[in-house]
C-alpha positions, -999 to +999 in steps of 0.1 A: +076-198-391+046-175-388+026-200-367+055-203-342+056-165-339+018-164-333+021-191-307+050-173-289+029-140-290-001-159-275+021-174-247+036-139-240+001-124-237-011-151-214+020-145-192+012-108-190-024-115-182-014-140-155+010-114-140-017-088-140-040-112-121-015-119-093-015-102-059-007-065-058+022-070-034+058-082-037+072-103-010+105-086+001+113-110+029+094-141+039+093-153+075+102-189+081+072-211+090+036-199+093+039-164+107+003-156+113-015-188+103-049-191+120-046-157+138-079-138+139-066-108+159-038-086+148-023-053+161-016-026+135+007+004+142-002+038+128+011+045+093+046+058+094+059+084+070+095+083+083+120+083+055+093+090+029+102+104-005+078+130-019+076+134-056+109+114-060+130+133-035+135+130+003+108+148+022+133+171+038+144+183+003+109+186-009+099+207+021+130+229+018+120+240-016+085+250-005+068+274+019+053+266+053+018+263+038+030+234+016+044+217+047+010+220+065-008+207+034+016+177+032+011+169+069-027+172+066-026+149+035-005+124+055-030+124+084-060+119+060-041+092+042-033+074+075-069+076+087-084+064+054-059+036+051-066+024+087-104+025+082-101+006+049-078-020+064-101-025+095-132-028+073-117-052+048-101-073+075-133-075+094-150-087+062-124-116+063-131-124+100-099-107+112-100-082+140-075-054+137-066-038+170-060-001+170-034-003+197-006-024+184+011-029+218-018-051+229-015-079+204+011-099+185+015-104+156+021-067+148+017-050+114+038-019+107+028+000+075+053+026+062+048+049+032+081+049+013+071+071-016+043+097-018+035+115-050+001+132-048+001+138-085-015+169-100-043+181-122-036+209-145-055+214-177-025+208-199-004+185-177-021+160-154-001+135-134-015+104-115-007+100-078+016+072-066+020+058-031+045+030-023+040+012+009+062-012+029+045-035+054+065-053+080+048-081+100+063-092+132+051-126+144+046-138+180+080-154+180+097-122+167+100-135+131+098-108+104+081-106+071+080-077+047+059-070+016+059-040-007+029-027-027+019+005-044-011+022-059-018+051-082-049+071-090-054+090-122-057+127-123-093+136-132-112+168-138-140+154-117-119+154-085-088+175-093-074+178-058-046+156-045-066+145-015-092+127-036-064+107-053-046+100-021-079+089-005-084+064-033-048+052-029-053+048+009-085+029+004-070+006-022-038-001-002-058-007+030-079-033+012-048-049-004-030-052+029-062-068+044-062-093+015-025-101+021-032-107+058-063-129+050-042-151+027-014-154+053-039-162+081-056-188+059-022-203+049-028-196+012+004-178+005 
């Protein structure tokens, strides 16, 4: 009986390790056919924050409970996140031989990134909380076919860089690189 238990535990651990090694995205909706197979030029829209939840509540509720300064900080954080995400996406995609066009109206397929959840986390001496950013990416192919993936990233709260912008910058960089890898796999026909 004990050897069977050990074997079952070993298989469970292998399954967990295999899941951890998988891609960091979840396919929400797969387009029929090869959406972007062989494409080396893609248009990417600016990051949208429409409908975003902040710290688990709709942004409108979050803002209503705070002052004007908090609204300005949130807007500035969103702008920095969008800029960092775009730079990371373009750099990583270029490394894969994919040219990301800044003006998405120019080229199809189009990639539409949208932040669905934004939690900048916090660093307090007695209560630190990691950041968490959830992103939905919609890809519209040349024929109008749609594909959607969801992914997220969190960065730990550290005393070295206690501010939320450091955590969100790390999240934006990681998410930009992950989206570039997703696009690379789809362009190469690997997924």
